[in-house]
N, C-alpha and C positions, 0 to 999 in steps of 0.2 A: 504494499500500500504506500509506503513512504516513497519507493522509487517511482510509482505511478504518479503520486502527488507532485513529485519534483518535476517530472516531465511535463505535467499539465501546467504547472506554474511557469516553467520556462516558455512553453508554447503561448500562454496568455501574454507574458511579458513581450515576446517577440511580435505578437499581433499588435499590442498597444504601442510598440516602437514606431509603427508607421513607416511610409516610404518617402524618399526624397522627391520622387516624381509621380504625378505632375505637381507643379507648384500651385499654390492656393488651396481651396477647400474642395475636395472631390468626394461626391456622394458615391458610396459603394454599398453592396448588400451588407446590412448589419450596422452601418455607421458612416463616419466621414473621416477621410484622411486629410490632415493638414500639413502643409510644408511651406516654409518661408526662408528666404535668404537673409541672414543677418551676420555680418562679419565683425570680429574684434569685440564682440559683446561678452559679458560675463554671465548672463542668464536670460531666459526667455520664459514668459508665462503665457499660456493661452487662456483667454477669459471667455466664458459663455454667459450671455445675458438673456433674460426673458423679455425684456422690453427695451426700446431704444433709449428711454430716458432713465433707465435704472442707474442709480449711483453706486450700486454694489453688484458685482457679477454674481450669478447664481452658482457658479462653479469656476474654481481656479485650478488649472492644471499646470503644475511646474514641470517644465521639460528637463529631463536629466541630461547633462552634457555628454554623458557616456553612452546612454541608451537612445537618446532622441536627437542626437546631432551627428551628421556625417559631413565632414568638411565644413563648409560655412552654411549648411542647410539644416534647419531645425524642423523636425517632423514628429507627428504623433497620430495615432489612430484612435478615435473616440467612438466607442460603440453606442448604439441606442439613440442616436440623433440623426437628423436628416435635413432636407431642403427646408429653408425658413429659419433655421437656427441663427441667432445673432451672435457674433463673436468679435473679439479683437485681441490685441497682443500688448503686453508690456515688456520692454526690453531694457535690461540694465547693462551698464558698461561705463567706461571713463568719459568724463566731460572734459575734453581736451581740444577746444576750438583750433588752437594753433597747429594741431596735428589732424584736423579735419573730422574729429569725433565729437559728436554732440548727443550722446545718449541721455535719455531722461526717463527714469523708471516710473515716474508719476503719471506719464501720458499713456492714454489708450490709443493704440495705433490700429488703423485699418490695414487690411491685407493688400499688398501691392497687386495681387492677382485676384482680389475679391470681385465676384460677378455682380454684386448688388451692394448698395449702401443704404443704411437706415439713418435718418437725420432726426434727432430728438426735437421735440417742440422747444426745448430750452437750449438748443445748440448755441455755443458761444465761441466764436473765434479767439476772443481775448483770453479765455481760460486755457487755450492751447498754446498761448504765448508766454504765460506766467508760470512760475514754479508751482508744483503741487499736483494733486490728483484732480483730473478733469472727467472722470468717468461719466458723471450725470449729464454733462453737456457735450460729450464727444460723439462724433459719427461712429457708427459700428458697421462692420461688414456682415453680410448675410450669405449664408450657405445657399448655393443655387445649383440646380441640376437642369441644364438647358436642353437636355435630350428629349424631354416629354412633349415639346411643342409640335403641333400639327401644322406643317408648312403647306400642305395640300399640293406638293409637287413644285413649289415655288423655288426659283433659282435667280441669281443675278442676271440682269438682262444683256449685258455686254453689248450695248448699242455702239456703233461706230461714232467716232468724234464728228465725222463729216455730216451726220444727221442729228447732232446734238445741240440743244439750246438749254443753257444752265439758268436756273432761277435761284439766286442766293437769298436765303430766307432764315428767319428766326422761328423756331418751333413755337415758342409761346407767343411772341409778338404778332404772329400771323393771325391768331384768333383771340387774343386777350381783350381787344377793344369790344365794348358792348355791341357795336354796330355789326359785328361779325355774324350775328344771328345764331351762334353756337350757344347751347344751353350753359348755364352758369357753371355746372359741375365739370364741363369739358373745355371751357375756354382756357387757352394757354397750354394745351396738352397734346400729346400724340394723337389721342382720340379726336380732339378738336380739328387737327390737321386733316384727319381722314374725312371729316364731313365736308372739307373745302376741296377735296380732290376734284370734284366736277368743275370748279372754277379754274384750277390748274390745267385740267385737260382742255377746256374751252379756250384758254389762253394759248395753248399750243406748245408750252414748254415740254422738254423731254427729260429733264433731270432737275431735282431739287438739290441744292448744296446747302446743308444745314449748319448753321452756326453751332458751336460745340455742344455736343449732347452727352459727353462724358460727365460724370458726377463732378460738379465744381462747387466752390465755396461761394454762396451768395453774399456773404458778408465781406468779401475782399473788395471793398469799395469805401469811398469817403464816408465819414460818420453820417448816419441818417439816410444813406442811400443804399442800393443793393447792386451787386454785380449782375448785370443783365445779359451781356453778351456771352459769358461763360468761358472766357480765356483765363480760367483760374482753376485748372484741374486738380483734383485730389485722387483720381483714379483713372486708369486707362482701359478699364474693362466694364465698369458699371454705368448703365444709362442714368441720366440725371433723374433722380426720384421725383422732383417737384413738377416735372413734365408729364406725370402720369395721373390719370383720373382714377385708376383702380386702387382700391384699399389693399393693404398688406405689403410686406417688405419685398415681395417678388412681383408685384403688380407692374412696375416699370419694364421689366424684361418682356412680359407678354404683350403689354400695350405697344412697346416699341416695335416688336415684331409684327403685330397686327397692322401697324402703320406701313412697315416696309412691304408687307404682303399686299396690302390694299393699293399702295402706289404702283407696285409691279403689275397688278391686274389692270391698272390704268395705262400701262406702258411707260411709267415714269421711273427713272432711275433714282437711287438715293446715294448722294455723295456726302460724306461726313467731313466737316472742318475739324482736323485733329491737331492737338497741341502737344507735340512730343519735344518741345524746346524748353519748357519750364514747368514748375508746379506752383500751386498756391502757397507753399510753405515759405516763399519769399526769401529775404536775406536773414541775417543774424537776429533781427528783431521779430521775425515772423513766427508763425505757429509750428508746432510739431504734430503733424497729422499721420505721417506714414514713413516716407522714404528717409527723412532725416533721422528718424529714431531707429531705423534698421541698419543703415550703412551710409551715413552722410557723405563720406569721401569717395564712395562708389557712384552714387547717383547724381552727384553735382560736380560741376567743374569748379575747382578751387584754386586760388592763388597760393604761392609758396607759404604765405602766413596763415593759410586756412580760411581766408575771407572768400566770399562768393564772387565769382566772375559773373558779370551781368551783361551779356551780349543780347539780352532780350528786352531789356527796359522794365523787367518785372521782378527784379531782385535776385533771381538765381538763373542758372543755365543747366539744363539737363546734360549729363556727360554721355551723349548719345553713342559715342563710339567705344565706350567701355564694353567689354564682352557681356557683362551682366545686363547692362541697360539695352544693348542691342538685342539681346534675347527677349527682354521684356517688350520692346517695341514690335518685334516680329511676332511674338505670341499674341500681342494685342491686336495687331492687324489680322492675323489668322482668325482670331476669335470673331471679330466683326464681320469678316467675310463668310466663314464657315457656319457659325452659329446664328448670326444676326442678319446675314444675306445682303449686306450692303454692296453697293456697286462701285464704290471708289472713295478716294480720300483726297482732300485738299489739305496740304501740310502747311500749317501756319509757321512763318519765319523758318522756312526749310533750309536756308543756308546754315542754321545752327547745326544741322545734321552733317555738315561737311567739316566741322571743327573738331579738334582733339581735345583732350582733358584740359589743356592750358589755353584753349581758345584759338589755337593756330589753325589756319585753313589747311586741309589735307588735299593732296593731289588725287588720291583714290580712297575716299571715305568708306570704311568697311560697311557702315549701316546702309548707305545708299546702294551699294552694290549687293548687299544682302536682299534689299527690297527689290531691286532691279531684276535679280536672277532667281527669285523665289517662284517655283512653279505654281504654288497655291494662289499667287497674286498675278499670274499671267492673265491678261485680258481685263484686269481690274483697272479702273481709271486712277491714275496717279498724277496729281496736280501740285506743282510747287509754287509757293510764294517765295521766289528765289531771292530773298534779301533777309537781312536781320537788323536789329537795332545797333549792332556793333560796327556797322558800316560795310558789311560784306554784301555786295550786289552782283548776283550771278544770272541775271536775265540774259539768255542767250548762250550761257556757258555752264548751265547746271548739268551735273554729272548723270550719265545714263541715257539710254535710247528710248525708254518707254515713258519718260516724264513729259508732261505738258507744263506750261508755265504761265502763271499770271503775268500778263504783259503790261507792266507799269508804264512803259513808254507809250503804249497805245492810249492809255487813259490821259497822260499828261499832254501828249502832242495833239490829240483830237480836241481836248478841252482848249488848248491855246489857239489852235487854228480856228475853230468856230467862234471863239471869243473875239478874234480879230487881231491877235498878235502878229507881228512881223517876223519874217524869217522862218515861217512854219510850213510852207507849202510843200516842199520836197519831203519833209518829215511826215506830213500828213498823207502824202501819196504812198510812202512806204508802209505806213500803218494799215491803210485799207487794202494792201497787198500782202498782208500776213507778215510785214516787217522783214523783207529779204535782207536789209542791212544788219539785222540781228541774227536771223536764222538761215539766211541763204547759204552759208558755208557748210551747212549740214544737209545730208540727204534725209530730210524729214518732211512729213506732210504739213501743209499749211496750218492744220488744226493744232500744231504744237503751240501756237500763240492763242492763249485764252484772252479774248478781247473784251474789255469792260471800260466804261467811263465812270461808273460809280460802283461802290461796294459798301458793306457795312461800315468800313473805316473811312469816314469822310462825309461830305454832303450827300444828300439824296439828289436825284436828278432835278427835281423842282427847286431845291435850295441852291443848287449849282447856278441857276439862272435868276436867283432871287436875292442873293447875298454876295457882297464883295468880301466880307470878313466873317470869320467864325463867331458864333454867339453861344459860348459854353458856360455862361454864368451859373446855370442850374447845376453844373457838376461840382460846385463848391471849391474850385481851385483858382478862383480869380481870373478865369478865362485864359489861364496860362497853358492848359492842356490842349491837346489836338494840334494838327498841323496848321501852319500859317501859309503854306504853299499850296493853295487850292485851285489856282487858275480859274476862278469863278468870276461871274459878272452879273450884276443885279439888273441890268437892262435899264437902268435909269433911276431906280430908287431902291432903298434898302428895305427888304422884307415885303409883307403883304401890301397890296395896292388896289385901289379902285379905278386907276387910270387905264382906260381901255387900250390905249396905244401900247403901253408897257406890258400889259397882260397879253396882248396879241403877239408881241415880240417874244415874250417868254415861252408862249405856246409853240411858236415857230422854232425857237431854239431847242426846246425839248424834242420836237419831232426830228430835228436835224440830228441830234445826238442818238435817238433810237434808231433812225435810218442808217447812220454811219456804222453803228455797232452791228446791226443785223444784216447789212449788205457787205460788210468787209470780209475778206478771206480770213479764215481762222475759226476758232470756236467761240461763239458769243455768249456772254454772261450779262444778265440784267438783274438789278437789285429789286428785292421785294417791294412792291408798291410803286416803283417808278412808272409802271404802266398806268397808274392812276394819280400821278403827281403827289405821292405821299410826301409830307414835310416833316422835318424835325425842328422847325423854327430856327434854322441856322446853326443848330448844334452839330458839329462835325466829329464829335467823339462821344456818342451817346451810350457808351459802354455801361454807365451806371443809371440809365434812365428807363427803369422798368415801369413805364407809365405812358401816357398818350403821346410823349415825345418819341418813344421808341416803338410804339405799336402801329399796326396798320389800321387806320381809320377807313372802314369799308364804305362809308358815305362818299368817299373820294371816287369810287369807281363810277357811280352814277354822275357825280359832279363833273368829272372829267371823262365822260364816255367817249369823247372824240379821241383823246389820247389812247384810251384803252383799245378802241377799235383799230386805230392806226398800228399800234404794237401788235395786236393779234393778227391783223392782216399781213404784216411783214413777216412774222414768225411762220405763218402758213405758207407764204410764197417762198421763204428761204427753204423750208423742209421740202417743199414740192420740187424745188430745183436741185437740192442736194441728193434727193432719192433718185433722181434721173441721171446723175452724173457718177463718175467713178469714185470709189472709196479710197483708193490707195495711190493717188498721184502725189508726187512730192513737190515741195515748193520750187525747187530748181527746174523740174520738168515743166511745171506750169508756166513759169516765167520764160522758159526757153522755147515755148511753142509760138511765140510772137503773135498771140491773139489779142494783145492789149495795145491800144493806140492812145497816147496822151495828147490833149489839146488844151488850148486856152480859150479865150473868147473867139479866137480864130482857129480853124481846123489845122492840125499839125504843128501848131506853134505854142506849145505850153509855156507859160510865164513862170520860170523858176527863180525869179529875182527875189531879193530880200523884201521888197515891198508888195509882193503878189498876195492877193487874197482870194484867188479863184483857181479852179482846175476842172478839167473835163476828161473823161475816159470812155473809150469804146471797148466793149468786151464782147467777143463772139463765142458761142457755145461750141462744144466739141463737134456737134453734129451740124453746125453752121445753119441750123433752123431757127436760131434765136440770137438776137443782138441787143445788148443793153448799151445805152449811152447815158453816162452819169455826168451831171453838171452841178458844181457847188459853188455858190457865191457867198463867201464869208465877209464880203465888203459891205459897207454901210450905204452904198448907192446901188441902184439897179444896173445890171449888166445884161447885154444881149449876147447869147452864145450861138455861133454858127452851128448848124446841124449837118452831119455827114449826108451826102446825097443818098436818097432812098432807092435810087434806081437798081442798085445791085443788092438790095436787102431782101430778106425773106418777106414775102408779102408785098414788098414795094412800097410800104408806107410806115411812118413813125406814128406810134400811139403813146399817149401820155399814161404812165402808170402812177408816178409819185410826183407831187408838187407840194412841198411843206408850206408854201405860202397860202394855199387854198384852205377853205373851211371843210370840215367833214360833211359829207363822205368823199368830196372831190379830191381831198389831199392824198388819197390812195384809192385808185379806182379798182373795181372788180376785174380780176384777171380775164374774165370771159367777155367783158364789155368795155374794153379800153377805148377811150375817145381818141379820134384821129387828131394829129398835129399838122396844121397847115403852115406852109411857108418854109423858108430856108434857115430860119433862126428861131431861137426861143428866148424871150425876155424873162430873166429871173429877177424878182424883187430883191431888195437887200436881205442878206442873211437867209438864204433859202437853198434848198436842194431839190433838184429835179431829175427824175429818171424817165427817159422815153425808151420804148421798146419797139423792135421790128420782129414780127414772128409770123410763121405760116398759119393760114386757116384761122385768122382772127376775126371775131365779130367787132364791128366798129360803129361809131356814130361821130358826127362832126363835133369838133371842140368848139365850144362857145367862147 
C-alpha cells in the first residue's frame, strides 16, 4: 500500500506540475493548464478570483520553482476549473530600475497570453501606479476556450487589393450617437456595428479597418477624460470588453466573432488596427499591469541606465525584435486570424518593428521577416504605417514584399495641391498614379499605396475644408497636442458658417478630395463619416473625446445626402472598373504601357511650372473600349481645358461623368445615362474636378 500510495502521489504531483506549452491558460479535460514567461523573478503566485472586483482571491497557488518552473517559464495544472475562471498573477523579484528590473509583488498582473480580460467596476489606473496591493481595482484575465464557437463555415475573404475600398472606423463611435437608431443596450458595441452592416454594404466599401479592439486602458487619458481611440493596449489577445453588449466575462469573444461572421456574409473584410509598438504601462511613472511585472527588460527597449526608450511618443517602446516578444506578436497574429477570422492588420507606427532593443534601425528586422514569411499569414492583408515618433520614415522602403503602406505623401500632397499651394502639380500627378516616384523602383502592384487624405489622426474631411488651425481645447492640454501641419483651408472663415458661397466652396472641395482618392491608382481608404461630412469641430486629435466630438452623428447622412450619394456612386464605379481589369499588373508595367497622356489647358502641353494649379490626364483602358479624360482646376479662377478630338474615340463622343462644381445629382451622372459634351473645350469653374468619358454603346442625352 505504501508503494502504491507513493506512486499515486508522484503521479498527482506530476499532473499538477503542468506544461510549458502552450502559453496562457489552456482548457483541457479535467482542468486548465497555465504557463507564463517570467525571467529573473524569485517567485510566482497564480491567483483565482470569483468576481472581477474581488479584493481577495478565492485561491492562491504558489508555484514551486523546482516543480513549476522550466527555464524562464512558470507553469501549473489546476484541476476542476474551466472557461470563465478569473485569474491573475503576482510576481516577486528585485526592484532594480537601473538594471531594467521592476518587479512589484503587490500588483495583480494579467496574463500576456490571456484571451479575455474582466474589468472591475472600480478599476483604477492610479492604484496600479502606486505601491501596495491593487487586487480590488485591477483587471483580471479570464480563462477562455475559443474552440466551441460555430463559425458556420466562415473563413477570411482574401479579396484582392485591386477591388478593395477601405473604411477606417471606430467600433464604438460608429453607433454610440443616439441618432444611430441602434438600441441603447447595443450602441457602441460589436452588435451595434452588425446592425449597421446594411449601411456599409449600400455605401459600397469592401473592408472595415477598425481602430484598436485589443483590450486597452480607458483611463490612459487626461484627468476627467477617457481614452477613446484605444491606442493604449494592455493585451494583444483579448477583445476590448467595453465594446460588447453581452453579459459575462466571455461575451466579448463571441460578440466579436458574431460581428466578423456577419461582415463576411455581407462581403466585407475586417482589418484590425494593431498596436505592437508600445503598451499602456507607459514610462517609469506608469502602471504595472502585465509585461513590466513579468520581465520589464525583455518586453521593453531600455537605455543603458534602465530608462525607457520612447520612439512611440507614448512613454515606452515594445522590444519587438527580442525573440520572446517576436513570438508574442506572431502568436497574437495567428490567434486573430485562426480563431477570430480577421482578414488583415494595419500596424500602427510599424517602423518600430524595424528597430532593435536599443532603438537602432535594422537592415533585416527579424519580426518583419517572421510576419512576411509566415504561411499562416499568407494572403492576409498587411498594411504598415511606415513611420514612428522617433523620426524613422520608411514610406517606399518598408521591408518585405507583401506589405502595403499608408501613403502619407498622398495625404499631404493632395491636400496642398487642392488647397492651392504652389509647386505641387508634379507631386499631385505622381500621387494619382500610385506614386511612381516612391514605389516605381519596385516590381509591385499599384495597390501597394494605401491612398487617403484623412484618417482618425487629424481633421475629418469636412474639418479639413472648414478650419485653418486645430481646435483641441477640449483635450485639456492647452491646444498643444495634435499636429500643426494640417495643410487645411477654411475657405474663407473659421468653423461653421451660414455664408452660402463659402459653404458651396467647401462642398466642392469635399467632392474634389473624395474624387481624387477614389479615382487615383492605389488602394483607397476613407474615414468614417467623411461621406456625410462628419465634423469634430476642428479637433485634430480626438483620442480622448468619447462623446459627440468623436462619434458619428447619423443626422449628417440626410443633411449631406448629396456628398453621401457622390461617394457611393464613385465607389460603385471604381469597383466596377477594377473587377473588369487585371488584378496582377505592376506599377512599372502600367506606366510602361504608354496609355497615359498628360495635358494642361492645352492638349499635350502640361504645365509643370512652380506656379501651375491645373493638370489634365487622358487614360485609355486595356481593351481600348473606354477612355477617361480627367481635368483638375485647383486655381481660384475658371479655366477652359481643350478636349482630345473625339473622332478616334470609342463611340465617337465625350460624355460628362463627374463635375464637382455641379449640384447633385448632376455632379456625378448615372453611368448608363451620361450626358453628351458638346464643343472642343470644357470650362472648369474655380477649384473643380471634371471627368469626361468616351465609351462604346453608351446611352446619351444632350448636355444643358
